[in-house]
SEGU-934951 format. One record per residue (C-alpha): x, y, z; residue in three letters. Coordinates in Angstrom, 2 decimals. Each point is the difference from the previous one (the first is absolute). Example, Ala and Ser with C-alpha at 12.3 -4.5 7.8 and 13.67 -1.06 7.14 Angstrom:
! residues 2
{east = 12.30 | north = -4.50 | up = 7.80 | aa = ala}
{east = 1.37 | north = 3.44 | up = -0.66 | aa = ser}
//
This chain:
! residues 416
{east = 17.05 | north = 40.64 | up = 0.11 | aa = met}
{east = 2.76 | north = 0.30 | up = 2.59 | aa = thr}
{east = 2.11 | north = -2.94 | up = 1.08 | aa = ser}
{east = -0.45 | north = -1.15 | up = 3.59 | aa = pro}
{east = 2.68 | north = 1.09 | up = 2.45 | aa = ala}
{east = 2.65 | north = -2.68 | up = 0.57 | aa = pro}
{east = -0.34 | north = -2.10 | up = 3.14 | aa = arg}
{east = 1.90 | north = 1.41 | up = 2.93 | aa = arg}
{east = 2.55 | north = -2.42 | up = 1.40 | aa = val}
{east = 1.03 | north = 0.13 | up = 3.64 | aa = val}
{east = 2.65 | north = -1.66 | up = 2.15 | aa = val}
{east = -1.40 | north = -2.08 | up = 2.85 | aa = thr}
{east = 2.99 | north = -2.15 | up = 0.97 | aa = gly}
{east = 3.79 | north = 0.28 | up = 0.24 | aa = leu}
{east = 2.65 | north = -2.66 | up = 0.49 | aa = gly}
{east = 3.78 | north = -0.16 | up = -0.20 | aa = ala}
{east = 3.10 | north = -1.87 | up = 1.04 | aa = thr}
{east = 3.11 | north = 2.10 | up = -0.52 | aa = thr}
{east = 3.51 | north = 0.77 | up = 1.23 | aa = pro}
{east = -1.59 | north = 2.28 | up = 2.61 | aa = leu}
{east = -2.66 | north = -2.30 | up = 1.44 | aa = gly}
{east = -2.12 | north = -3.11 | up = -0.37 | aa = gly}
{east = -3.24 | north = 1.95 | up = -0.49 | aa = thr}
{east = -1.16 | north = 3.15 | up = -1.71 | aa = ala}
{east = -0.58 | north = 1.80 | up = 3.30 | aa = ser}
{east = 3.41 | north = -0.99 | up = 1.38 | aa = asp}
{east = 1.64 | north = 1.12 | up = -3.25 | aa = thr}
{east = -1.75 | north = 3.38 | up = 0.11 | aa = trp}
{east = 0.96 | north = 0.48 | up = 3.65 | aa = glu}
{east = 3.65 | north = -0.78 | up = -0.75 | aa = ala}
{east = -0.09 | north = 2.34 | up = -3.01 | aa = leu}
{east = -1.26 | north = 2.87 | up = 2.14 | aa = leu}
{east = 2.69 | north = -0.81 | up = 2.57 | aa = ala}
{east = 2.63 | north = 0.44 | up = -2.72 | aa = gly}
{east = 1.41 | north = -3.51 | up = 0.27 | aa = arg}
{east = 2.09 | north = -1.56 | up = -2.74 | aa = ser}
{east = -0.68 | north = -3.54 | up = -1.18 | aa = gly}
{east = 3.47 | north = -0.34 | up = -1.53 | aa = ala}
{east = 2.34 | north = -2.41 | up = 1.78 | aa = arg}
{east = 3.11 | north = -2.09 | up = -0.60 | aa = thr}
{east = -0.97 | north = -3.35 | up = -1.52 | aa = met}
{east = 0.81 | north = -2.92 | up = 2.30 | aa = ala}
{east = 0.07 | north = -2.58 | up = -2.79 | aa = phe}
{east = 2.91 | north = -2.35 | up = -0.76 | aa = asp}
{east = -0.38 | north = 0.63 | up = -3.71 | aa = trp}
{east = 1.04 | north = 3.66 | up = 0.35 | aa = val}
{east = 3.57 | north = -1.15 | up = 0.69 | aa = ala}
{east = -0.23 | north = -3.06 | up = -2.25 | aa = thr}
{east = -0.64 | north = 2.16 | up = -3.06 | aa = tyr}
{east = 2.11 | north = 2.93 | up = 1.20 | aa = gln}
{east = -2.88 | north = 2.39 | up = -0.65 | aa = leu}
{east = 1.05 | north = 3.64 | up = -0.23 | aa = pro}
{east = -3.15 | north = 1.05 | up = 1.89 | aa = val}
{east = -0.48 | north = -1.70 | up = 3.36 | aa = thr}
{east = -3.26 | north = 1.56 | up = 1.23 | aa = phe}
{east = -3.65 | north = 0.24 | up = -1.01 | aa = ala}
{east = -3.40 | north = 0.93 | up = 1.43 | aa = ala}
{east = -0.90 | north = -3.56 | up = 0.93 | aa = thr}
{east = -3.41 | north = -1.13 | up = 1.18 | aa = ile}
{east = -0.75 | north = 0.89 | up = 3.62 | aa = his}
{east = -2.11 | north = -3.03 | up = 0.92 | aa = thr}
{east = 0.92 | north = -3.52 | up = -1.13 | aa = asp}
{east = -2.97 | north = -1.50 | up = -1.92 | aa = pro}
{east = 0.53 | north = -3.23 | up = 1.95 | aa = ala}
{east = -1.29 | north = 1.88 | up = 3.06 | aa = glu}
{east = -3.29 | north = 0.69 | up = -1.77 | aa = val}
{east = -0.59 | north = -2.81 | up = -2.51 | aa = leu}
{east = -0.29 | north = -3.76 | up = 0.44 | aa = ser}
{east = 2.88 | north = -2.32 | up = -0.92 | aa = lys}
{east = -1.98 | north = -1.26 | up = -2.97 | aa = val}
{east = -0.51 | north = 3.53 | up = -1.30 | aa = glu}
{east = 3.67 | north = 0.93 | up = 0.32 | aa = thr}
{east = 0.95 | north = -3.27 | up = -1.69 | aa = arg}
{east = -2.36 | north = 0.43 | up = -2.96 | aa = arg}
{east = 0.27 | north = 3.74 | up = -0.62 | aa = leu}
{east = 2.93 | north = 2.06 | up = -1.23 | aa = asp}
{east = 0.84 | north = 2.85 | up = 2.39 | aa = pro}
{east = -1.63 | north = 2.46 | up = -2.42 | aa = ser}
{east = -3.29 | north = -1.88 | up = 0.37 | aa = ser}
{east = 0.48 | north = -0.35 | up = 3.74 | aa = gln}
{east = 0.32 | north = 3.75 | up = 0.41 | aa = tyr}
{east = -3.03 | north = 0.64 | up = -2.21 | aa = ala}
{east = -2.17 | north = -2.46 | up = 1.92 | aa = leu}
{east = 0.97 | north = 1.51 | up = 3.36 | aa = ile}
{east = -0.81 | north = 3.52 | up = -1.18 | aa = ala}
{east = -3.24 | north = -1.08 | up = -1.67 | aa = ala}
{east = -1.26 | north = -1.77 | up = 3.12 | aa = arg}
{east = 0.67 | north = 3.08 | up = 2.07 | aa = glu}
{east = -1.71 | north = 2.30 | up = -2.53 | aa = ala}
{east = -3.04 | north = -2.28 | up = -0.21 | aa = trp}
{east = -0.37 | north = -0.14 | up = 3.77 | aa = ala}
{east = 0.53 | north = 3.76 | up = 0.20 | aa = asp}
{east = -2.84 | north = 0.45 | up = -2.51 | aa = ala}
{east = -2.29 | north = -1.98 | up = 2.28 | aa = gly}
{east = 0.00 | north = -3.18 | up = -2.13 | aa = thr}
{east = -2.52 | north = 1.28 | up = -2.55 | aa = pro}
{east = -2.80 | north = -2.28 | up = -1.13 | aa = glu}
{east = 0.17 | north = -0.02 | up = -3.79 | aa = val}
{east = -0.90 | north = -2.51 | up = -2.68 | aa = glu}
{east = 3.04 | north = -1.85 | up = -1.34 | aa = ala}
{east = -0.79 | north = 1.17 | up = -3.53 | aa = glu}
{east = 0.07 | north = 3.62 | up = 1.21 | aa = arg}
{east = 3.35 | north = -0.30 | up = 1.80 | aa = leu}
{east = 3.27 | north = 0.48 | up = -1.86 | aa = gly}
{east = 3.73 | north = 0.09 | up = 0.66 | aa = thr}
{east = 2.89 | north = 1.89 | up = -1.59 | aa = ala}
{east = 3.43 | north = -0.52 | up = 1.52 | aa = val}
{east = 3.06 | north = 1.26 | up = -1.84 | aa = gly}
{east = 3.63 | north = -1.07 | up = 0.28 | aa = ser}
{east = 3.02 | north = 1.26 | up = -1.86 | aa = gly}
{east = 2.23 | north = -3.07 | up = 0.27 | aa = ile}
{east = -2.23 | north = -2.75 | up = 1.37 | aa = gly}
{east = 1.18 | north = -3.30 | up = 1.46 | aa = gly}
{east = 3.73 | north = 0.48 | up = -0.40 | aa = val}
{east = 0.80 | north = -2.00 | up = 3.15 | aa = trp}
{east = -1.89 | north = -3.03 | up = -1.29 | aa = thr}
{east = 1.33 | north = 0.29 | up = -3.53 | aa = leu}
{east = 3.66 | north = 0.13 | up = 1.00 | aa = leu}
{east = -0.16 | north = -2.45 | up = 2.90 | aa = ser}
{east = -1.70 | north = -2.58 | up = -2.22 | aa = gln}
{east = 2.58 | north = 0.60 | up = -2.72 | aa = trp}
{east = 2.68 | north = -0.80 | up = 2.58 | aa = asp}
{east = -1.92 | north = -3.15 | up = 0.95 | aa = thr}
{east = -0.21 | north = -1.09 | up = -3.63 | aa = leu}
{east = 3.73 | north = 0.50 | up = -0.57 | aa = arg}
{east = 1.12 | north = -1.61 | up = 3.23 | aa = glu}
{east = -2.55 | north = -2.79 | up = 0.52 | aa = lys}
{east = -1.74 | north = -0.57 | up = -3.33 | aa = gly}
{east = -3.55 | north = 0.43 | up = -1.32 | aa = pro}
{east = -1.66 | north = -2.46 | up = 2.39 | aa = arg}
{east = 0.82 | north = 2.25 | up = 2.95 | aa = arg}
{east = -1.58 | north = 3.15 | up = -1.45 | aa = val}
{east = -2.99 | north = 0.98 | up = 2.14 | aa = phe}
{east = -3.33 | north = -0.88 | up = -1.69 | aa = pro}
{east = -1.40 | north = 3.46 | up = 0.76 | aa = leu}
{east = 3.05 | north = 1.83 | up = -1.37 | aa = ala}
{east = -1.81 | north = 1.48 | up = -3.00 | aa = val}
{east = -3.10 | north = 1.28 | up = 1.88 | aa = pro}
{east = 2.33 | north = 1.45 | up = 2.62 | aa = met}
{east = 2.28 | north = 1.86 | up = -2.40 | aa = leu}
{east = -2.75 | north = 1.45 | up = -2.20 | aa = met}
{east = -0.43 | north = 3.77 | up = 0.19 | aa = asn}
{east = -3.73 | north = -0.56 | up = 0.36 | aa = asn}
{east = 0.53 | north = -2.34 | up = 2.98 | aa = gly}
{east = -0.79 | north = 2.73 | up = 2.58 | aa = pro}
{east = -3.21 | north = 1.06 | up = -1.77 | aa = ala}
{east = -1.01 | north = -3.65 | up = -0.29 | aa = ala}
{east = 0.70 | north = -0.62 | up = 3.70 | aa = ala}
{east = -2.15 | north = 2.98 | up = 0.99 | aa = val}
{east = -2.75 | north = -1.05 | up = -2.40 | aa = ser}
{east = -0.04 | north = -3.51 | up = 1.44 | aa = leu}
{east = 0.03 | north = 1.27 | up = 3.57 | aa = glu}
{east = -3.12 | north = 2.13 | up = -0.43 | aa = phe}
{east = -1.76 | north = -1.84 | up = -2.82 | aa = gly}
{east = 0.23 | north = 2.99 | up = -2.33 | aa = ala}
{east = -1.49 | north = -0.85 | up = -3.41 | aa = arg}
{east = -0.43 | north = 3.39 | up = -1.68 | aa = ala}
{east = 3.62 | north = -0.23 | up = -1.17 | aa = gly}
{east = 3.52 | north = -0.49 | up = 1.33 | aa = ala}
{east = 2.48 | north = 2.32 | up = -1.70 | aa = his}
{east = 3.73 | north = 0.65 | up = 0.20 | aa = thr}
{east = 1.37 | north = 3.26 | up = -1.39 | aa = pro}
{east = 3.74 | north = -0.37 | up = -0.59 | aa = val}
{east = 1.45 | north = 3.46 | up = -0.56 | aa = ser}
{east = 3.14 | north = -0.01 | up = 2.14 | aa = ala}
{east = -0.18 | north = 2.54 | up = 2.83 | aa = cys}
{east = -3.40 | north = 1.27 | up = -1.13 | aa = ala}
{east = -1.65 | north = -3.45 | up = 0.32 | aa = ser}
{east = -1.69 | north = 0.50 | up = 3.38 | aa = gly}
{east = -1.46 | north = 3.38 | up = -0.91 | aa = ala}
{east = -1.15 | north = -1.34 | up = -3.36 | aa = glu}
{east = -1.77 | north = -2.86 | up = 1.80 | aa = ala}
{east = -1.94 | north = 2.52 | up = 2.09 | aa = ile}
{east = -0.87 | north = 1.90 | up = -3.17 | aa = gly}
{east = -1.12 | north = -3.30 | up = -1.54 | aa = phe}
{east = -2.21 | north = -0.65 | up = 3.02 | aa = gly}
{east = -1.51 | north = 3.46 | up = -0.35 | aa = leu}
{east = -0.90 | north = -0.67 | up = -3.62 | aa = glu}
{east = -1.40 | north = -3.45 | up = 0.79 | aa = met}
{east = -2.52 | north = 1.59 | up = 2.34 | aa = ile}
{east = -0.78 | north = 2.94 | up = -2.25 | aa = arg}
{east = -0.57 | north = -2.26 | up = -2.99 | aa = ser}
{east = -2.50 | north = -2.04 | up = 1.99 | aa = gly}
{east = 2.04 | north = -3.22 | up = 0.05 | aa = arg}
{east = 0.30 | north = -0.01 | up = 3.79 | aa = ala}
{east = -1.31 | north = 1.67 | up = 3.15 | aa = asp}
{east = 3.07 | north = -0.74 | up = 2.12 | aa = val}
{east = 3.64 | north = -0.49 | up = -1.08 | aa = val}
{east = 2.94 | north = -1.07 | up = 2.16 | aa = ile}
{east = 2.99 | north = 1.63 | up = -1.63 | aa = cys}
{east = 3.59 | north = 1.03 | up = 0.59 | aa = gly}
{east = 3.56 | north = -1.12 | up = -0.57 | aa = gly}
{east = 2.63 | north = -2.35 | up = 1.37 | aa = thr}
{east = 3.72 | north = -0.64 | up = -0.41 | aa = glu}
{east = 2.55 | north = -2.38 | up = 1.51 | aa = ala}
{east = 3.17 | north = 0.77 | up = -1.92 | aa = ala}
{east = 2.57 | north = 0.32 | up = 2.79 | aa = val}
{east = 2.00 | north = -2.74 | up = -1.68 | aa = his}
{east = 3.62 | north = -0.12 | up = -1.20 | aa = pro}
{east = -0.82 | north = 0.26 | up = -3.70 | aa = leu}
{east = -2.21 | north = 3.13 | up = 0.05 | aa = pro}
{east = 2.40 | north = 1.64 | up = 2.44 | aa = ile}
{east = 2.97 | north = -0.79 | up = -2.24 | aa = ala}
{east = -1.92 | north = 1.16 | up = -3.07 | aa = gly}
{east = -1.14 | north = 3.30 | up = 1.49 | aa = phe}
{east = 3.50 | north = 0.57 | up = 1.39 | aa = ala}
{east = 1.50 | north = -0.60 | up = -3.45 | aa = ala}
{east = -2.31 | north = 2.74 | up = -1.32 | aa = met}
{east = 1.32 | north = 2.28 | up = 2.78 | aa = gln}
{east = -3.62 | north = 0.43 | up = 1.09 | aa = ala}
{east = 0.50 | north = -0.96 | up = 3.66 | aa = leu}
{east = 1.41 | north = 2.08 | up = 2.81 | aa = ser}
{east = 3.34 | north = -1.33 | up = 1.24 | aa = thr}
{east = -0.13 | north = 1.47 | up = 3.53 | aa = arg}
{east = 0.80 | north = -3.38 | up = 1.56 | aa = asn}
{east = 1.27 | north = 1.67 | up = 3.16 | aa = asp}
{east = -3.25 | north = 1.88 | up = 0.70 | aa = ala}
{east = -3.05 | north = -1.77 | up = -1.54 | aa = pro}
{east = -2.53 | north = 2.11 | up = 1.89 | aa = glu}
{east = 1.43 | north = 3.14 | up = -1.66 | aa = leu}
{east = 0.23 | north = -1.44 | up = -3.50 | aa = ala}
{east = -3.40 | north = 0.86 | up = -1.46 | aa = ser}
{east = 0.24 | north = 3.76 | up = -0.51 | aa = arg}
{east = -2.60 | north = 1.22 | up = -2.52 | aa = pro}
{east = 0.66 | north = 3.53 | up = -1.22 | aa = tyr}
{east = 3.15 | north = 0.37 | up = 2.12 | aa = asp}
{east = 3.21 | north = 1.08 | up = -1.71 | aa = thr}
{east = 1.72 | north = -3.06 | up = 1.49 | aa = gly}
{east = -2.35 | north = -2.60 | up = -1.49 | aa = arg}
{east = 1.79 | north = -2.81 | up = -1.81 | aa = asp}
{east = -2.71 | north = -2.50 | up = -0.89 | aa = gly}
{east = -3.02 | north = -1.79 | up = 1.36 | aa = phe}
{east = -0.26 | north = -2.56 | up = 2.81 | aa = val}
{east = -1.60 | north = -3.27 | up = -1.07 | aa = leu}
{east = -3.08 | north = -0.87 | up = 2.06 | aa = gly}
{east = -2.56 | north = -2.78 | up = 0.20 | aa = glu}
{east = -3.56 | north = -0.52 | up = 1.17 | aa = gly}
{east = -3.59 | north = 0.49 | up = -1.12 | aa = ala}
{east = -2.87 | north = 2.44 | up = 0.33 | aa = ala}
{east = -3.65 | north = -0.62 | up = -0.82 | aa = val}
{east = -3.13 | north = 2.12 | up = 0.00 | aa = val}
{east = -3.64 | north = -1.00 | up = -0.16 | aa = val}
{east = -1.79 | north = 2.15 | up = -2.57 | aa = leu}
{east = -3.76 | north = 0.09 | up = 0.08 | aa = glu}
{east = -2.78 | north = 1.68 | up = -1.95 | aa = ala}
{east = -1.23 | north = 2.84 | up = 2.18 | aa = glu}
{east = -3.58 | north = -1.21 | up = -0.03 | aa = glu}
{east = 1.08 | north = -3.50 | up = 1.01 | aa = his}
{east = 2.06 | north = 1.35 | up = 2.90 | aa = ala}
{east = -2.83 | north = 2.30 | up = 1.11 | aa = ala}
{east = -2.56 | north = -2.83 | up = -0.07 | aa = ala}
{east = 2.00 | north = -1.96 | up = 2.55 | aa = arg}
{east = 1.02 | north = 3.00 | up = 2.08 | aa = gly}
{east = 3.70 | north = -0.43 | up = -0.71 | aa = ala}
{east = 2.68 | north = 2.33 | up = 1.38 | aa = arg}
{east = 1.54 | north = 1.91 | up = -2.91 | aa = val}
{east = 3.59 | north = 1.30 | up = -0.02 | aa = tyr}
{east = -0.12 | north = 1.97 | up = -3.23 | aa = ala}
{east = -1.08 | north = -0.09 | up = -3.62 | aa = glu}
{east = 2.24 | north = -1.12 | up = -2.86 | aa = val}
{east = -1.19 | north = 2.58 | up = -2.47 | aa = ala}
{east = 2.01 | north = -0.78 | up = -3.13 | aa = ser}
{east = 3.08 | north = -1.45 | up = -1.62 | aa = val}
{east = 2.24 | north = 1.46 | up = -2.69 | aa = gly}
{east = 2.40 | north = -2.14 | up = -2.03 | aa = met}
{east = 2.56 | north = 0.61 | up = -2.71 | aa = ser}
{east = 3.25 | north = -1.39 | up = -1.34 | aa = ser}
{east = 3.28 | north = 1.72 | up = -0.85 | aa = asp}
{east = 1.21 | north = -2.12 | up = -2.94 | aa = ala}
{east = 3.40 | north = 1.46 | up = 0.83 | aa = his}
{east = 2.32 | north = -2.55 | up = 1.67 | aa = his}
{east = -0.31 | north = -3.39 | up = 1.67 | aa = ile}
{east = 1.20 | north = 1.34 | up = 3.35 | aa = ala}
{east = 0.67 | north = 3.75 | up = -0.05 | aa = ala}
{east = -2.88 | north = 2.46 | up = 0.45 | aa = pro}
{east = -0.81 | north = 2.41 | up = -2.81 | aa = glu}
{east = 1.97 | north = 3.06 | up = 1.22 | aa = pro}
{east = -2.63 | north = 2.61 | up = -0.91 | aa = glu}
{east = -2.71 | north = -1.89 | up = 1.88 | aa = gly}
{east = -2.52 | north = 0.20 | up = -2.86 | aa = ala}
{east = -1.57 | north = -3.42 | up = 0.54 | aa = gly}
{east = -0.08 | north = 0.21 | up = 3.78 | aa = ala}
{east = -1.53 | north = 3.48 | up = -0.18 | aa = ala}
{east = -2.66 | north = -1.24 | up = -2.40 | aa = arg}
{east = -0.98 | north = -2.80 | up = 2.41 | aa = ala}
{east = -0.31 | north = 2.50 | up = 2.86 | aa = met}
{east = -2.08 | north = 2.47 | up = -2.01 | aa = arg}
{east = -2.21 | north = -2.78 | up = -1.32 | aa = glu}
{east = -0.65 | north = -1.30 | up = 3.53 | aa = ala}
{east = -0.97 | north = 3.45 | up = 1.26 | aa = val}
{east = -2.24 | north = 0.72 | up = -2.99 | aa = glu}
{east = -1.70 | north = -3.39 | up = 0.17 | aa = arg}
{east = -0.81 | north = 0.68 | up = 3.64 | aa = ala}
{east = -1.79 | north = 3.17 | up = -1.08 | aa = gly}
{east = 2.54 | north = 2.11 | up = 1.87 | aa = leu}
{east = 2.48 | north = 2.73 | up = -0.75 | aa = ser}
{east = 3.60 | north = 0.34 | up = 1.13 | aa = ala}
{east = -1.02 | north = 2.33 | up = 2.82 | aa = thr}
{east = -2.02 | north = -2.83 | up = 1.56 | aa = asp}
{east = 3.10 | north = -2.17 | up = 0.57 | aa = ile}
{east = 1.32 | north = 0.71 | up = 3.49 | aa = val}
{east = 2.59 | north = -2.79 | up = 0.27 | aa = his}
{east = 2.16 | north = -2.30 | up = -2.15 | aa = ile}
{east = 1.57 | north = -3.26 | up = 1.10 | aa = asn}
{east = 2.89 | north = -0.08 | up = -2.45 | aa = ala}
{east = 1.70 | north = -3.00 | up = -1.57 | aa = his}
{east = 3.25 | north = 1.51 | up = 1.32 | aa = ala}
{east = 2.29 | north = -3.03 | up = -0.12 | aa = thr}
{east = 3.21 | north = 1.80 | up = 1.07 | aa = ser}
{east = 1.77 | north = -0.44 | up = -3.32 | aa = thr}
{east = 1.91 | north = 3.06 | up = -1.24 | aa = pro}
{east = -1.73 | north = 0.11 | up = -3.40 | aa = val}
{east = -3.44 | north = -1.28 | up = 0.93 | aa = gly}
{east = -0.72 | north = 2.55 | up = 2.72 | aa = asp}
{east = 0.83 | north = 2.93 | up = -2.26 | aa = val}
{east = -2.10 | north = -1.47 | up = -2.82 | aa = ala}
{east = -3.03 | north = -0.30 | up = 2.29 | aa = glu}
{east = 0.45 | north = 3.54 | up = 1.28 | aa = ser}
{east = 0.11 | north = 1.20 | up = -3.60 | aa = thr}
{east = -3.13 | north = -2.01 | up = -0.82 | aa = ala}
{east = -1.97 | north = 1.42 | up = 2.95 | aa = ile}
{east = 0.94 | north = 3.54 | up = -1.05 | aa = arg}
{east = -0.91 | north = -0.80 | up = -3.60 | aa = arg}
{east = -3.38 | north = -1.33 | up = 1.09 | aa = ala}
{east = -0.99 | north = 2.71 | up = 2.45 | aa = phe}
{east = 2.26 | north = 3.01 | up = -0.48 | aa = gly}
{east = -0.24 | north = 2.58 | up = 2.78 | aa = ala}
{east = -2.81 | north = -1.99 | up = 1.65 | aa = asp}
{east = 2.67 | north = -2.49 | up = 1.11 | aa = ala}
{east = 1.13 | north = 2.62 | up = 2.52 | aa = asp}
{east = -3.06 | north = -0.92 | up = 2.07 | aa = his}
{east = 0.38 | north = -3.79 | up = -0.21 | aa = met}
{east = 2.05 | north = -1.36 | up = 2.92 | aa = pro}
{east = 1.93 | north = -3.03 | up = -1.22 | aa = val}
{east = 0.73 | north = -3.07 | up = 2.15 | aa = ser}
{east = 2.81 | north = -2.44 | up = -0.78 | aa = ala}
{east = -0.84 | north = -3.09 | up = 2.05 | aa = thr}
{east = 2.59 | north = -2.28 | up = -1.61 | aa = lys}
{east = 2.48 | north = 1.76 | up = 2.29 | aa = ser}
{east = -1.36 | north = -2.36 | up = 2.69 | aa = met}
{east = -1.42 | north = -3.02 | up = -1.83 | aa = thr}
{east = 2.60 | north = -0.37 | up = -2.72 | aa = gly}
{east = -1.23 | north = -0.84 | up = -3.49 | aa = his}
{east = -2.45 | north = -2.92 | up = -0.06 | aa = leu}
{east = 0.05 | north = -0.17 | up = -3.82 | aa = leu}
{east = -3.34 | north = -1.51 | up = -1.10 | aa = gly}
{east = -1.50 | north = 0.61 | up = 3.45 | aa = ala}
{east = 1.19 | north = 3.61 | up = 0.27 | aa = ala}
{east = -2.96 | north = 1.61 | up = -1.76 | aa = gly}
{east = -2.48 | north = -1.95 | up = 2.11 | aa = ala}
{east = 1.75 | north = 0.81 | up = 3.27 | aa = leu}
{east = 0.30 | north = 3.65 | up = -0.90 | aa = glu}
{east = -3.69 | north = 0.02 | up = -0.95 | aa = ser}
{east = -0.71 | north = -1.22 | up = 3.54 | aa = val}
{east = 2.13 | north = 2.86 | up = 1.32 | aa = phe}
{east = -1.85 | north = 2.48 | up = -2.22 | aa = thr}
{east = -3.37 | north = -1.33 | up = 1.18 | aa = ile}
{east = 1.08 | north = 0.31 | up = 3.63 | aa = leu}
{east = 1.47 | north = 3.46 | up = -0.60 | aa = ala}
{east = -3.37 | north = 1.17 | up = -1.34 | aa = val}
{east = -1.95 | north = -1.78 | up = 2.74 | aa = ala}
{east = 2.22 | north = 1.42 | up = 2.76 | aa = asn}
{east = 0.64 | north = 3.38 | up = -1.66 | aa = arg}
{east = 3.73 | north = -0.53 | up = 0.39 | aa = leu}
{east = 2.83 | north = -0.15 | up = -2.56 | aa = ala}
{east = 2.85 | north = -2.11 | up = 1.42 | aa = pro}
{east = 3.47 | north = 1.49 | up = 0.10 | aa = ala}
{east = 2.91 | north = -1.63 | up = -1.79 | aa = ala}
{east = 3.12 | north = -0.91 | up = 1.92 | aa = ile}
{east = 3.63 | north = 0.40 | up = -1.11 | aa = asn}
{east = -0.64 | north = 3.23 | up = -1.89 | aa = val}
{east = 2.82 | north = 2.02 | up = 1.51 | aa = asp}
{east = 0.96 | north = 2.08 | up = -3.03 | aa = asp}
{east = -2.85 | north = 0.43 | up = -2.46 | aa = leu}
{east = 1.24 | north = -0.17 | up = -3.60 | aa = asp}
{east = -0.48 | north = 3.43 | up = -1.59 | aa = pro}
{east = -1.08 | north = -1.76 | up = -3.21 | aa = gln}
{east = -3.08 | north = -1.27 | up = 1.87 | aa = ile}
{east = -2.52 | north = 2.79 | up = -0.51 | aa = asp}
{east = -2.62 | north = -1.40 | up = 2.38 | aa = leu}
{east = -1.39 | north = 0.60 | up = 3.49 | aa = asp}
{east = 1.54 | north = -3.15 | up = 1.50 | aa = val}
{east = -1.42 | north = -0.95 | up = 3.41 | aa = val}
{east = 2.94 | north = -0.79 | up = 2.27 | aa = his}
{east = 0.97 | north = 0.36 | up = 3.65 | aa = arg}
{east = -3.62 | north = 0.53 | up = 1.12 | aa = thr}
{east = -3.31 | north = -1.37 | up = -1.29 | aa = his}
{east = -2.34 | north = 2.39 | up = -1.77 | aa = arg}
{east = -3.64 | north = 0.46 | up = 0.93 | aa = glu}
{east = -2.38 | north = -0.12 | up = -2.96 | aa = leu}
{east = -3.06 | north = 2.24 | up = -0.36 | aa = pro}
{east = -3.43 | north = -0.83 | up = 1.33 | aa = ser}
{east = -3.00 | north = -0.47 | up = -2.28 | aa = gly}
{east = -0.07 | north = -1.92 | up = -3.27 | aa = asp}
{east = 3.62 | north = -0.62 | up = -1.03 | aa = ile}
{east = 1.82 | north = -2.02 | up = -2.64 | aa = ala}
{east = 3.50 | north = -1.47 | up = -0.23 | aa = ala}
{east = 2.07 | north = -1.64 | up = -2.70 | aa = leu}
{east = 2.14 | north = -3.14 | up = 0.13 | aa = asn}
{east = 2.70 | north = -0.41 | up = -2.67 | aa = asn}
{east = 1.50 | north = -3.31 | up = -1.10 | aa = ser}
{east = 2.47 | north = -0.46 | up = -2.84 | aa = phe}
{east = 1.65 | north = -3.21 | up = -1.23 | aa = gly}
{east = 2.82 | north = -1.28 | up = -2.17 | aa = phe}
{east = -1.23 | north = -0.16 | up = -3.57 | aa = gly}
{east = -1.54 | north = 3.46 | up = 0.22 | aa = gly}
{east = -3.19 | north = -0.88 | up = 1.90 | aa = his}
{east = -1.69 | north = 2.99 | up = 1.65 | aa = asn}
{east = -2.97 | north = -0.28 | up = 2.36 | aa = val}
{east = -1.62 | north = 2.76 | up = 2.05 | aa = ala}
{east = -2.91 | north = -0.55 | up = 2.38 | aa = leu}
{east = -2.23 | north = 2.70 | up = 1.47 | aa = val}
{east = -1.32 | north = -0.59 | up = 3.52 | aa = val}
{east = -2.80 | north = 2.19 | up = 1.36 | aa = arg}
{east = -1.31 | north = 0.40 | up = 3.51 | aa = ser}
{east = -3.15 | north = -2.00 | up = 0.66 | aa = ala}
//
């Protein structure tokens, strides 16, 4: 007796608030225009703490322009971003009618409510325990964004928070995929969020020598695969997708962007921050994702790479892609979208999944900016200067996300 085929899971809604725009469509438009979201930070604390890095890819649209005063007061910025993106994605999906017990959420974050945690610590030290905000703990929790989204839409199939550093958002989408395939839910609102443009993370990343120090030219600082790359640009924002069982979407006549066909996951067990240099774990996640989708390497026509713009990380990913696909990688145009968005940490994998979905839907691989001198160690077909048209017919693309701690997540997106 053969096992039934797994449920197909499709994308019916997209939402985002990012350094490039306040919506998913505005972000995509800015990406295709080759705009950079990196800018000098106009915050007093940059000078107060004498930060060695004075720029970041800060949020394009102030949440206060979108949310009520009560919402901005009671939600950490990480939850604010998630709620904004989730509302857009839900509306974009046509506000599906679904039983609460069949609706789930999965929203990842790498760092969580750092603004609330540290601001309330300052309040405690300076003003005493009676002045600490009563909602401090719910606001600083890593699961705060998932809880906020769950409350907003009455989702009772489960509210989950993958915390796997820069792979968190992609892992959340993989979690949503498995929730639907396992039969726990028919619809899942999933993605990632991060609001870590704060003195402490900036100082910490700078101390690791992980950040670019191009203070004089922020828009040129994120340079994935370029010989002049010197670190990543810290970004913030959120991206959310609505995943839906194909039969559920078809029954209501929903517009479908693409299918999320599979997820592959692995761990390096190598170092708390550095990637495994041979790319064994990352390659395994990629191969697993392709195989689970019932595809072969020749079916992958595009990769949205993790491509953070760190000297070591970019080479490690290139090595991993070659290890996974060998000569077939010659025919996989690679986009490096962090060159424009910066690195959104726990939201990066979700945002880049949105870009991969739109690349498949529009048959267009976006070109990276700031790649003036391609590193000869990068043995990939990097899309830069001009966008690349993708083939017609049934196509598939891969989105890579890797995080501190050795977390590797690869998602396969197929045309609908």
